[in-house]
Each structure stands twice: as C-alpha cells, then as structure tokens.
C-alpha positions as CSV (number, residue, x, y, z in Angstrom):
1,M,63.0,85.5,110.5
2,I,64.9,86.4,107.4
3,R,63.9,90.1,107.9
4,S,65.4,90.0,111.4
5,I,68.7,88.5,110.1
6,V,68.9,91.2,107.4
7,I,68.2,94.0,109.9
8,A,70.8,92.5,112.3
9,L,73.4,92.4,109.4
10,L,72.7,96.0,108.4
11,L,72.9,97.2,111.9
12,S,76.3,95.5,112.4
13,I,77.6,97.2,109.2
14,F,76.5,100.6,110.3
15,V,77.0,100.4,114.0
16,S,80.5,99.0,113.8
17,P,82.1,102.3,112.7
18,V,80.3,104.1,115.5
19,A,81.8,101.8,118.1
20,R,85.2,102.4,116.7
21,A,84.7,106.1,117.0
22,Q,84.5,105.7,120.8
23,D,80.7,105.6,120.9
24,S,80.6,109.1,119.3
25,K,81.7,110.9,122.4
26,K,83.5,114.1,121.7
27,L,87.3,113.7,122.1
28,K,89.3,115.7,124.6
29,P,92.9,115.7,125.8
30,G,93.6,112.5,127.7
31,D,91.3,110.4,125.5
32,F,92.7,107.7,123.3
33,F,92.5,108.5,119.6
34,P,89.8,106.3,117.9
35,E,90.6,103.6,115.4
36,I,90.8,104.6,111.8
37,K,91.9,102.1,109.1
38,G,93.3,103.1,105.8
39,K,96.0,102.9,103.3
40,L,99.1,105.1,103.1
41,L,100.0,106.5,99.6
42,S,103.0,104.2,99.9
43,S,100.4,101.4,99.6
44,K,100.8,100.0,103.1
45,M,97.5,99.3,105.1
46,I,97.6,100.8,108.6
47,T,95.4,101.4,111.6
48,L,95.6,104.5,113.6
49,P,96.5,105.0,116.4
50,D,98.4,101.6,116.4
51,H,100.7,102.8,113.6
52,C,101.8,105.7,115.8
53,K,102.5,103.7,119.0
54,G,105.9,104.4,120.4
55,K,106.1,107.7,118.5
56,V,104.9,111.2,119.3
57,S,102.5,111.8,116.5
58,V,100.6,114.6,114.8
59,L,97.5,113.5,112.8
60,I,95.7,116.0,110.6
61,L,92.3,115.0,109.3
62,A,90.6,116.7,106.4
63,F,86.9,116.1,105.4
64,K,86.8,118.3,102.3
65,R,89.1,119.1,99.4
66,G,90.7,122.5,99.6
67,T,92.1,122.2,103.2
68,Q,95.7,121.7,102.1
69,A,96.6,125.4,102.6
70,Q,95.4,125.1,106.2
71,I,97.3,121.8,106.7
72,D,100.5,123.3,105.3
73,T,100.4,126.1,108.0
74,W,100.9,123.2,110.5
75,T,103.1,120.8,108.5
76,K,105.8,123.2,107.3
77,P,106.9,124.2,110.8
78,L,106.4,120.7,112.1
79,M,108.5,119.1,109.4
80,K,111.2,121.9,109.7
81,E,111.5,121.2,113.4
82,F,111.0,117.5,113.8
83,S,111.4,115.6,110.4
84,I,114.8,114.1,111.4
85,N,113.6,112.9,114.8
86,N,112.9,109.2,114.6
87,D,110.5,109.4,117.6
88,F,108.2,111.8,115.7
89,R,105.5,110.8,113.2
90,Y,103.2,113.0,111.1
91,I,100.2,111.7,109.1
92,E,97.6,113.6,107.0
93,V,94.3,111.7,106.7
94,P,91.9,112.7,103.9
95,M,88.6,111.3,105.3
96,I,86.6,110.3,102.2
97,S,83.0,109.0,102.1
98,S,82.5,105.3,101.3
99,F,80.5,106.6,98.3
100,Y,83.8,107.2,96.6
101,N,85.3,103.8,97.5
102,W,84.9,102.6,93.9
103,L,87.1,105.6,92.8
104,S,89.7,105.1,95.5
105,H,92.4,103.8,93.1
106,Y,92.0,106.9,90.9
107,I,91.8,109.3,93.9
108,D,94.9,107.8,95.5
109,N,96.8,107.8,92.3
110,G,95.9,111.5,91.8
111,M,97.2,112.3,95.3
112,R,100.4,110.2,94.6
113,S,101.1,112.2,91.5
114,G,100.7,115.5,93.3
115,I,102.7,114.6,96.4
116,A,106.5,114.0,96.6
117,K,107.2,110.3,96.9
118,P,109.1,110.6,100.2
119,M,105.9,112.0,101.7
120,H,103.7,109.1,100.6
121,Q,104.3,107.5,104.0
122,N,102.8,110.6,105.6
123,V,99.4,110.4,103.9
124,M,96.7,107.8,104.7
125,T,93.4,107.8,102.9
126,Y,90.3,106.6,104.8
127,Y,87.2,105.5,102.8
128,G,84.2,104.8,104.9
129,S,81.4,106.2,107.0
130,L,82.1,109.7,108.1
131,N,79.2,110.4,110.5
132,P,80.6,108.7,113.5
133,Y,83.8,110.7,113.1
134,F,82.0,114.0,112.6
135,D,80.5,113.4,116.1
136,C,83.7,112.1,117.7
137,F,86.0,114.8,116.3
138,D,83.3,117.5,116.9
139,V,83.3,118.5,113.3
140,Q,81.3,121.7,113.1
141,D,82.8,122.9,109.8
142,K,83.9,120.3,107.2
143,K,86.0,123.0,105.5
144,L,88.5,123.0,108.4
145,C,91.3,120.5,109.1
146,Y,91.4,118.8,112.5
147,L,94.8,118.4,114.2
148,F,95.6,115.9,117.0
149,L,98.8,115.5,118.9
150,L,99.2,112.0,120.3
151,D,101.7,110.8,122.9
152,K,103.6,107.5,122.5
153,E,100.6,105.5,123.8
154,G,98.0,107.1,121.5
155,K,96.5,109.5,124.0
156,I,95.5,112.9,122.7
157,Q,97.6,115.7,124.3
158,F,96.4,118.6,122.1
159,L,93.7,119.2,119.5
160,T,92.6,122.1,117.4
161,K,91.2,122.9,114.0
162,G,91.7,125.2,111.1
163,E,94.9,127.0,110.1
164,A,97.8,127.4,112.5
165,K,97.6,130.5,114.7
166,P,101.0,131.6,116.1
167,D,100.0,131.0,119.8
168,E,98.6,127.5,119.0
169,L,101.6,126.6,116.9
170,S,103.9,127.6,119.7
171,V,102.0,125.5,122.2
172,L,102.0,122.5,119.8
173,L,105.7,122.7,119.2
174,Q,106.5,123.0,122.9
175,K,104.2,120.1,123.8
176,I,106.0,117.9,121.1
177,K,109.4,118.9,122.5
178,I,108.3,117.9,126.0
179,L,106.8,114.6,124.8
180,L,110.0,113.7,122.9
181,Q,112.2,114.1,126.0
C-alpha cells in the first residue's frame, strides 16, 4: 500500500510538467503556448503565457549558456522597432534544469549583474524539468535559441530557432506590425 502511494506521488511530480507542456506534442502556429512558471530578474513571479495576455509577445527560450549572441540577433531589431509600443512584450527565458535550483539565487544574481536593470523585466528564469519542453518545443539542438511570436491571446503565430536570418526577421517584424494593428 505504501509503495503504491509513493509511486503515485512520484508520478504526479514527474507527469505534471509533461501535462503543462501540452502533452509533449510539438507546437505549431495556431497552438497555445504552454505554461511555464518562473521569476523575472526584477524578482516578480510570473506564468507564461498568462503574463503576455493582451500583448503581442516574443518569447525566446535558451537551453544552454552561450546562446546570447543568437538571441541578440533577434532582440536588437525587435527592441529598436517596438520597445516604445505598450502593446508589445519581449521576454528571454533561460531554461535551467531543476538540478541547479539550489544555485538559483547565485545564477539569477549573476544574470542581474550582467544585464541592465531596465531589462530585468524582460528576463524570466525557469528552473525545472526540461524533457517535456524539449519534446514540446521540438528541441533538436540545445545550443540554439527558440523564438515564439504570440498574439494577444497567447497563440503562437510564428516560431523559429537559431540566429536571425534576414528573411525570417523580416517576416517576424511584419507579423508583429500586423498583430499590433
């Protein structure tokens, strides 16, 4: 009996993130972005995509250190074009294994010291199980960043990975302009 209870508890711990990642189906345009809970560097706890509701949002997820150069190829043009638009939101999400949860304070403080304070509201750290998200986001290469454009309801309108290519960047900027109208 006790063994059954322990197994049920363990399953609920490990199955719960899978359910949040939309039962591990690979996301495509038109799907709702799955739930991810984390803390902004400004110390506010948020849940995506709820935090983005009512805003056209770009989320960029990173599963490995060293993707910032790729991320910057997207964010610099995005911020230049849309940073003053109140209906636009941008968030970077370092996806960090739950193994490092005990170091989260130090990791987050290290990020805070390397990122300008006004941008702390644009970086949310996630500490938890990564496997469901690998499946859901179709992560083939953890060294790439993964970008998602969400409409005001949290539906994915565009997704890609890696550094910005001129044609993809142009498509993204145009889609954002259309969604902001």
